[in-house]
Structure formats: structure tokens, C-alpha cells
C-alpha positions as CSV (number, residue, x, y, z in Angstrom):
1,M,-5.3,34.7,19.8
2,I,-7.3,35.2,23.1
3,M,-7.9,32.9,26.1
4,N,-11.5,31.7,26.7
5,Y,-12.9,31.0,30.0
6,S,-11.3,27.6,30.3
7,G,-7.8,28.9,29.6
8,L,-7.8,27.6,25.9
9,K,-6.6,29.6,23.1
10,E,-9.3,30.9,20.5
11,D,-8.9,32.5,17.2
12,K,-10.4,36.0,17.9
13,R,-11.7,36.0,14.1
14,L,-14.0,33.2,14.9
15,I,-16.0,35.1,17.5
16,E,-16.1,38.2,15.4
17,A,-17.5,36.6,12.4
18,V,-20.7,38.2,11.3
19,P,-23.0,37.3,8.3
20,T,-22.6,39.4,5.2
21,A,-25.5,41.5,3.9
22,R,-26.2,38.9,1.2
23,Q,-26.3,36.1,3.8
24,I,-28.7,38.0,5.9
25,A,-31.0,38.9,2.8
26,Y,-31.1,35.1,1.9
27,E,-32.0,34.1,5.5
28,S,-34.7,36.7,5.6
29,M,-36.4,35.0,2.6
30,E,-37.2,32.1,5.0
31,F,-39.5,30.1,3.0
32,F,-39.0,28.6,-0.5
33,C,-40.5,26.2,-2.8
34,F,-38.4,23.4,-4.3
35,I,-39.9,21.9,-7.3
36,H,-38.6,18.5,-8.6
37,F,-40.3,18.1,-12.1
38,T,-38.6,15.7,-14.5
39,V,-39.2,12.5,-16.4
40,N,-40.0,10.7,-13.3
41,T,-43.0,13.0,-13.0
42,F,-44.3,10.8,-15.7
43,T,-42.7,7.5,-14.8
44,G,-44.1,7.4,-11.4
45,R,-40.7,6.3,-10.0
46,E,-38.8,8.1,-7.3
47,W,-35.4,7.6,-8.9
48,G,-34.5,7.8,-12.6
49,D,-31.5,5.8,-14.0
50,G,-31.0,8.0,-17.2
51,T,-32.6,5.6,-19.6
52,E,-36.0,7.0,-19.5
53,P,-37.2,8.0,-23.0
54,E,-37.5,11.6,-23.7
55,S,-40.8,11.0,-25.3
56,I,-42.3,10.5,-21.9
57,F,-42.0,14.0,-20.9
58,N,-45.1,15.7,-22.0
59,P,-46.6,18.3,-19.6
60,E,-49.7,19.3,-21.9
61,N,-50.7,22.2,-19.7
62,L,-47.4,23.5,-18.3
63,D,-48.2,26.8,-16.6
64,C,-45.3,28.2,-14.7
65,D,-47.3,31.2,-13.8
66,Q,-49.9,28.9,-12.0
67,W,-46.8,27.6,-10.0
68,V,-45.8,31.1,-8.9
69,E,-49.4,31.8,-7.9
70,A,-49.5,28.7,-5.6
71,I,-46.0,29.6,-4.3
72,K,-47.0,33.2,-3.4
73,A,-50.4,32.0,-1.9
74,A,-48.5,29.7,0.4
75,G,-46.3,32.6,1.5
76,M,-43.2,31.5,0.0
77,K,-40.7,34.0,-1.4
78,G,-39.0,32.0,-4.1
79,M,-38.7,28.9,-6.2
80,V,-35.9,26.5,-6.7
81,L,-36.4,24.3,-9.8
82,T,-34.6,21.1,-10.4
83,A,-33.2,21.8,-13.9
84,K,-31.4,18.5,-14.2
85,H,-31.6,15.7,-11.6
86,H,-29.4,12.5,-11.5
87,D,-31.3,10.9,-14.3
88,G,-29.6,13.6,-16.5
89,F,-32.8,14.8,-18.1
90,C,-32.5,18.6,-18.9
91,L,-35.5,20.8,-18.5
92,W,-33.8,23.2,-21.0
93,P,-32.6,22.4,-24.6
94,S,-29.0,21.6,-23.6
95,K,-26.7,21.4,-26.6
96,Y,-24.5,19.0,-24.6
97,T,-27.0,16.2,-24.4
98,E,-29.8,14.5,-26.2
99,H,-31.5,13.7,-23.0
100,S,-33.5,16.9,-22.7
101,V,-36.8,18.8,-23.5
102,K,-35.5,19.3,-27.1
103,N,-36.3,15.7,-27.7
104,S,-39.6,15.5,-26.0
105,P,-43.0,16.4,-27.2
106,C,-43.0,19.5,-24.8
107,K,-40.1,21.2,-26.7
108,K,-40.4,24.0,-24.1
109,D,-37.5,25.6,-22.2
110,V,-39.0,24.9,-18.7
111,V,-36.2,26.6,-16.8
112,R,-36.7,29.9,-18.8
113,E,-40.5,29.6,-18.4
114,A,-40.1,29.2,-14.7
115,A,-37.6,31.9,-14.4
116,E,-39.8,34.3,-16.3
117,A,-42.7,33.5,-14.3
118,C,-40.9,34.2,-11.1
119,K,-39.9,37.5,-12.5
120,R,-43.4,38.4,-13.4
121,G,-44.7,37.2,-10.1
122,G,-42.0,39.1,-8.2
123,I,-40.4,36.3,-6.4
124,K,-36.9,34.8,-6.5
125,F,-35.7,32.0,-8.8
126,G,-33.0,29.5,-8.4
127,F,-32.1,26.2,-10.0
128,Y,-30.6,22.9,-8.9
129,L,-28.2,21.1,-11.3
130,S,-27.3,17.7,-10.2
131,P,-23.6,16.9,-10.3
132,W,-24.5,13.2,-10.9
133,D,-25.8,12.4,-14.4
134,R,-26.7,8.7,-14.9
135,N,-27.3,9.5,-18.6
136,A,-23.9,11.0,-19.4
137,S,-21.5,8.3,-20.7
138,C,-18.5,10.7,-19.5
139,Y,-19.7,10.7,-15.9
140,G,-17.0,9.7,-13.7
141,T,-14.2,10.9,-16.0
142,P,-12.2,14.0,-16.2
143,E,-14.1,15.1,-19.2
144,Y,-17.3,15.2,-17.2
145,N,-16.0,18.2,-15.4
146,D,-16.1,20.3,-18.6
147,Y,-19.4,18.8,-19.4
148,F,-20.9,19.9,-16.2
149,C,-19.4,23.3,-16.3
150,N,-20.8,23.7,-19.8
151,Q,-24.4,22.8,-18.8
152,L,-24.0,25.3,-15.7
153,T,-23.0,28.0,-18.2
154,E,-25.9,27.4,-20.3
155,L,-28.2,27.8,-17.4
156,L,-26.5,30.9,-16.1
157,T,-26.5,32.6,-19.5
């Protein structure tokens, strides 16, 4: 402990804290694009409730490379894609729910396509996986923790 100018004790570790190399690298990226693309893109509603029919998700001209071109043209250094929002609709063919692209006319793994487009375009990729899932009947139970971790594992692998 050290004494500050007002005579109060301070933990010296707090004033010696410095960001890690990873934190500095992240902060140096500065400007990212956050893409929220889900069933509500086709319902016109701001909030989904998890009852949207999978058949409504039908991006006929999905081109993730075009997204990356626009992101780079704006000077952004990466994309974060909402892989699943609170409506529970998964932009990848999750084996843990029927509320996903696997039951839509699209049938594409949008998360994989976006990640690959970012790699081709030389920008960073990340995803957002909502912890709230209004479509999952197990939401709010201890079983949901495993459900969520399973979907997170799918996305990470």
C-alpha cells in the first residue's frame, strides 16, 4: 500500500496496471462494423419473439464479400456478426435447435460465409451470441447453460 496525496491508502497495483499487448491491439483496430442480420430483417420488426417462421429468412442474393468490401471502403477493420439474437434464430445450422438457417429456404451457414469473406478480405471477424433465447423452451433453467455452451462450441469450432 502507498499513501496518495490526500493521505488515503491505495493499492499500488492499481496505478501500475497497464494494458496487455492483446488489449492494445484490439484498441488499435478502432472502427468495426456490427451486423445485425436475422429473421427480423424480413419481418420489419425491431424485436423478435422467437416464434418467427424459419421460412421467412430468405436472403436471395446473400454476398458476404460485398459486406466486406463496404466495411473496408468505410475504413473499418473488422466485422461482428449477430450469429443469434434473442429471437433464437441461428445463422448457422445448429444441431441444438430447429430455429436456424437449416430450416429456411436459404440453407446457408451465414456465419461461416461471413467469416470466410472476412478472411479473404483481410479484416477481423467476430460474432455475437445472445445469452437470451426466446425460442428455447429450456431458457431460464439450468439445462439452458449446457444448451448455450453447446451452441458456443459449434460456433468456435
